C-alpha positions as CSV (number, residue, x, y, z in Angstrom):
1,M,-13.9,15.7,-4.0
2,T,-10.3,16.6,-3.6
3,E,-10.6,17.7,-0.2
4,Y,-11.9,14.6,0.7
5,N,-9.4,12.5,-1.3
6,T,-6.8,14.4,0.6
7,A,-8.3,13.6,3.8
8,V,-8.1,10.0,2.9
9,A,-4.2,10.5,2.0
10,D,-3.9,12.2,5.3
11,S,-5.2,9.6,7.5
12,T,-2.8,6.6,6.1
13,T,0.1,8.1,8.0
14,Y,-1.9,9.4,11.2
15,G,-0.1,8.5,14.2
16,S,3.2,8.1,12.7
17,D,5.4,10.6,14.5
18,R,8.1,12.3,12.4
19,K,10.0,12.4,15.9
20,T,10.8,8.6,15.8
21,G,12.4,6.5,13.4
22,A,9.5,4.2,12.9
23,G,7.2,7.2,12.3
24,R,9.7,8.6,9.6
25,V,10.1,5.3,7.8
26,R,6.2,5.0,7.4
27,I,5.8,8.5,6.3
28,V,8.8,8.1,3.7
29,F,7.7,4.7,2.6
30,V,3.8,6.0,2.0
31,N,5.0,8.9,0.3
32,T,7.5,7.4,-1.8
33,A,5.1,4.7,-2.7
34,R,2.5,7.2,-3.7
35,A,5.0,9.2,-5.7
36,N,6.2,5.8,-7.7
37,H,2.6,5.1,-8.5
38,F,1.9,8.4,-9.7
39,E,4.6,8.5,-12.2
40,A,3.7,5.0,-13.5
41,L,0.1,6.4,-14.1
42,V,0.5,9.4,-15.6
43,S,1.2,9.5,-19.5
44,P,1.1,12.1,-22.0
45,G,-2.7,12.7,-22.6
46,S,-3.7,11.3,-19.2
47,D,-5.5,13.1,-16.4
48,P,-3.0,13.6,-13.8
49,E,-5.7,14.6,-11.1
50,A,-7.5,11.6,-11.3
51,A,-4.0,9.9,-11.2
52,A,-3.8,11.6,-7.8
53,R,-7.2,10.6,-6.6
54,V,-5.8,7.0,-7.2
55,V,-2.7,7.4,-5.4
56,N,-4.1,9.4,-2.6
57,R,-6.0,6.5,-1.6
58,A,-3.2,3.8,-1.8
59,G,-2.0,2.5,1.7
60,S,-5.6,3.4,3.1
61,E,-7.0,0.1,3.6
62,T,-5.6,0.0,7.3
63,S,-7.0,3.2,8.0
64,W,-10.2,2.4,6.6
65,N,-10.6,-0.8,8.8
66,A,-9.2,0.9,11.9
67,G,-12.0,3.9,11.4
68,T,-9.3,6.7,11.1
69,T,-10.2,7.5,7.6
70,Q,-13.9,7.9,8.2
71,R,-13.2,10.5,11.0
72,F,-10.7,12.5,8.8
73,V,-13.4,12.5,6.1
74,A,-16.1,13.6,8.8
75,A,-13.7,16.3,10.2
76,R,-13.0,17.5,6.6
77,M,-16.9,17.7,5.5
78,T,-17.9,19.8,8.8
79,R,-14.9,22.3,8.1
80,R,-16.2,22.6,4.4
81,L,-19.7,23.0,5.4
82,G,-18.9,25.4,8.1
83,M,-20.5,23.2,10.7
84,E,-20.1,23.5,14.4
85,A,-18.8,19.7,14.9
86,S,-19.8,17.5,17.7
87,R,-18.9,13.8,18.5
88,P,-22.3,12.7,17.5
89,I,-22.1,14.7,14.3
90,W,-18.9,13.2,13.3
91,E,-19.9,9.8,14.3
92,R,-22.7,9.8,11.9
93,L,-20.9,11.4,9.0
94,A,-18.1,8.8,9.9
95,A,-20.7,6.0,9.6
96,V,-21.6,7.5,6.2
97,A,-18.5,7.8,4.8
98,S,-17.9,3.9,5.9
99,G,-21.0,2.8,4.0
100,F,-19.9,4.5,0.9
101,Y,-16.6,3.0,1.1
102,H,-17.7,-0.4,1.8
103,W,-20.5,-0.3,-0.8
104,A,-18.0,1.0,-3.4
105,K,-15.4,-1.6,-2.7
106,E,-18.1,-4.2,-3.2
107,A,-19.4,-2.7,-6.2
108,L,-15.7,-2.8,-7.7
109,E,-14.6,-6.2,-6.9
110,G,-13.6,-8.4,-9.9
111,V,-13.6,-5.3,-12.3
112,E,-10.4,-5.1,-14.0
113,L,-8.9,-1.4,-14.9
114,T,-6.4,-1.2,-17.7
115,Q,-4.3,1.7,-18.7
116,M,-4.8,2.9,-21.9
117,R,-1.6,4.3,-23.7
């Protein structure tokens, strides 16, 4: 699960070129927001890995809507399975990832999470 979560995180800054001012700003903004969010979520006795999974998804809405995240997850899956990847395989896996994402998003609408301290 961690590998796929990292793929989601990586997809949020895809296309941001470190060589340009705008690209650097986007990368720094996303990473700073994640670090601040992580610090806010982690408290003594909490699970830092769970907090990292939440934080890795921060800012991923745009990349999900653009289809970027699905492609990153599909590529990670084929590498993890040691599969020889092709466009049809990636497209099918990306469609499955998209379906899981939209199903989970709908299932969690209206659910309010509270932080226990």
